[in-house]
N, C-alpha and C positions, 0 to 999 in steps of 0.2 A: 531487614529487607524483605518485601514479599515478591514472588516470582510471579509473573504475569500469566493468568490461565491461557490455555492453548485449545484450540479446537482441530479436528481433523479434515483434511483434504480427501478429495474422492479418490486419490490415489494411496491413502493410508498415512500420509506425511501428517504430522501434527505442527501447526502453525501458531506462535503467540497471536492473542485477538487484539493485542496493541502493540505498535512498534513506533520506532522513532523515525521520523521523516526528516531527510538530511538535504532536500531541495534548499538551495541557496546558503548551505552551510559552507562557509569559503575560509580558507586560511588555516593554519594548524592550530592557532589559538582557539578559535571558534569550535573547531572539531575536537579538541582536547576536552574543552568544556563540556560539551554535549555529550562525548561519549563517557567520559568519567562519571557525570550526573547520572546518564541513563543508566549505566551500569550499577551503579550504588541504588538506583530505584528499582531496581528489578527487572528492566528492560533487556531483552535478548534480541529481539528483532531490529535489523538495521535496514532502513530502506533508502537505496541510492541508485544512480544510473548514471551511464557514461555521458549523458547530456548534463549532468551536475558538475562535472569536471571535479569531482572530490572523492572518486573511487581510491586512488592513492593515499590520499589523507586519511580516508576511513581505515583501510588497510595498515597502515603504520601504526595507528592509534590502537586498533584491537590486537595486533600483535605485540605491541609494547604492553598490553595488560596481561597477557599470558594466560587468559581464559580458554580452556579447551575448545578445539572449534566445534565440537559435536555439541557444546552447550550454547553456540549462537546460531542464530537464523540470518542469512545475509541474502536480501535481494537485490538484484539491478535489473536494469531494463536496456535493451537494444537500442542503440541510437538511430534516429530515423534514416539517415543515408545509408546504414550499413543492411536495408532489407533487401536480401537476396540470399540464397542458400549459402554461396560461399563467404559473402560479407558478413553474413551473422555468424558463421563459424569463427572467422577472424575476431571479429568484434568480442565475443564472447571469451575467446582466449588472452585477449588482451586485458580483461576486464579481471579475469583471474590472475593476472601477473600483478595488475594494480592493486586488487584486493588482498595479494599475498596469501592466497589460498587455492587449493586443487578442485575444490567444487563449489558450486553456488548452492543454496537452499531453494532459491526460487529465482527463475528468470523470465522476464516479462518482454514482450513486444510493446514498445512504449506508445505508438500510435499505429492505427490500422492503415492509414492511407486509403486509396479509393481503386487499387489496382488488385483485383482478385487474384491472379495469377502470381503476381509477385509476393502477396501475403502468403498463399499456399505454399509457395518454394522457400519462405522464410521458415515456416511453421515446420516444414520437413526437416530442416536444419536443427531447429529446437527437439524436434522429436530424436532425432540422431545423437544429440548431446545427452538427452534424458535416459535414451537407451544404453548409452554407454557409460551411465553413472557419473558423468560430470555435473549434472544438476538433478536436485531430487524431484523439483516439480517444475511445470512450466505452464506459463498464462499469459495474460494480455493485459493492457492499460488503455482506458479511454476507447474501449470498443463498444459499438452499438450492436443492436440485435442482427442486423443484418450481416455485420462483419464476424460475429460470433457463429451466425449460421454457415458464412463461407468455411469456417474452420471444422465445424461440427459435420457437416455433410461429407466430409473427405477425410477426416483425421484418424491415425491410428492409434494416437495418443490424445485424448482430451484435454483440454485445458482446466486448470483447477481453480482457477481465480481471475477475475476481473477487477483491476484497481481504477476507480472512477471517482470523479468529484462526487462527494455526497454530503449533505448538510441539511439544517432545517429549511433553508432557503433555496436548495436546489436538490430536488429529490425525483426520481424517474422509476415510479411503481411498476410500470410495464417491463421495464428493463430488468428490476430486480426479480418480477416474477418468473422471466425467462430463464436468468440465472438459477433460480431455486429448482426449477424443473428440470434442468439439466445439471444439477449437483455442481454448480459453479458459484464459489464463495464471491462475496463482493467486498472489496476492501476501499474504506473511503480515505481519499486524500483531500485535503482542503477541508478536515471535518468540522473546524471551529470558525468558518467562515471569515478566516483571515483576523479573527479576534473582534468581529462583528457581534458582541455578546450582550449589548445593552437593551436588547428587547424586553419590554415588560413581563411578556410570559416568563422569558428566561431568569429573569431577576427576581420574579415572583416565586419561581419554583426553587431558586437557590435559596431564598429565606425559608421556605416551606421545609427543605431536606438538610439544611445547614451545611450546603456546598456550594462551592464557586460556580459561578455560570459555565465556566470550560467544563466542569466537572460534570454538571447537569447534561450539557449537549453529548459528551463523549459517553455519558451512561446511556443515552438515547439510542447511541449507535449500537452499543453493546448490547441492550435490552430488546432491540429490534434484529438482532442477528447479523450485525454487520461486523467487519473487522476495521480497524482505523490506524493512520499513520500520521498522527499530527507533529508537526515540525516545531521546534524551539531550539534555541542556543542558550537558554536562560535556566539555570539550574532549579530555580523556585518552582518555574513553570513546567518543566520536564518532571519534576517531584509531583506537583500538583495534577498533572495529566494522568499519572499513574495510580493516583489514591481514589479509585473508581470502583474498588471491587467489594466495599463493604456496604452498599446499598442497592437497591433497585428503585426505578420508577414505578409508580402505580399506572395501571392502563389507561386510566383517564388522561393522565399527564402525558403518556406517549402519545396518545391520539392529538391532544391540544398541539403538542410540538408537530406533529404531522401536518396539520392546518397550517403551518406557517409556511409551507411550500409554495413559492413562486416561480419556481424553474429559473432562478435568477442565479447565474454564476457570479461568485465572488472573484475567481481567479482566472478562468477559461481565457486563453489569447488565441486559442485555435478551435475551430468548431469541427468535432470529428466527423460529423455528417458531410463536409465537404473539403477539410484540409488534406492536403497532398504536398508531396515534396520531390 
């Protein structure tokens, strides 16, 4: 088993650059397979959310394996209707209980919404949790530049990460440049385009490098400085997704994949530009 490499967040916390996404992982059987295969393959980052309704399943599985908590990296996200200072604190504490842990490694606001004062009130709650040592790092998910600006102009604890849909068909260079300038990591969700990997460019690179199409796309994420949380409940795919650290893509191939961008979402059901709740 090879451990997955880490990178350092802007507050000094190290995070694995590849994790297991648990969206739509339902039922104890699926969770058991996913966690078992992931741990065997070297994963230590598990990405869940209250919205996924599987925090308790994940907590039970991780507890049963008995791996020291310090060796795991657990991310969860604030449910959308819990956005206010007091609701956020309450939701966080419930996540801790469900996950059977006394701290989280990363806690994200799942969606920004369009109400600035509500978002800032919620961020203050995350700052308090961070300063109290209940979470090691705080960040956001599905935020656009203007939402990040709202946070950055008034925060006392800056965000470490923005989890965003990112893949060869859906790329937002201006947002990524903003994140780089502000030392905010970008973590890709839906990095594999929901399995839409039959593009001739990707299959051609698969033949060139002797790797699967999924491995080519995940390596593109890593070589371009992104983190990724591909989801799967299949052992072979979980292992396949982790087997990407023995090669790199040539610059010309990275640029070719960049050129696939159509700003076409494969997964997004809500537009962060307008979505509120």
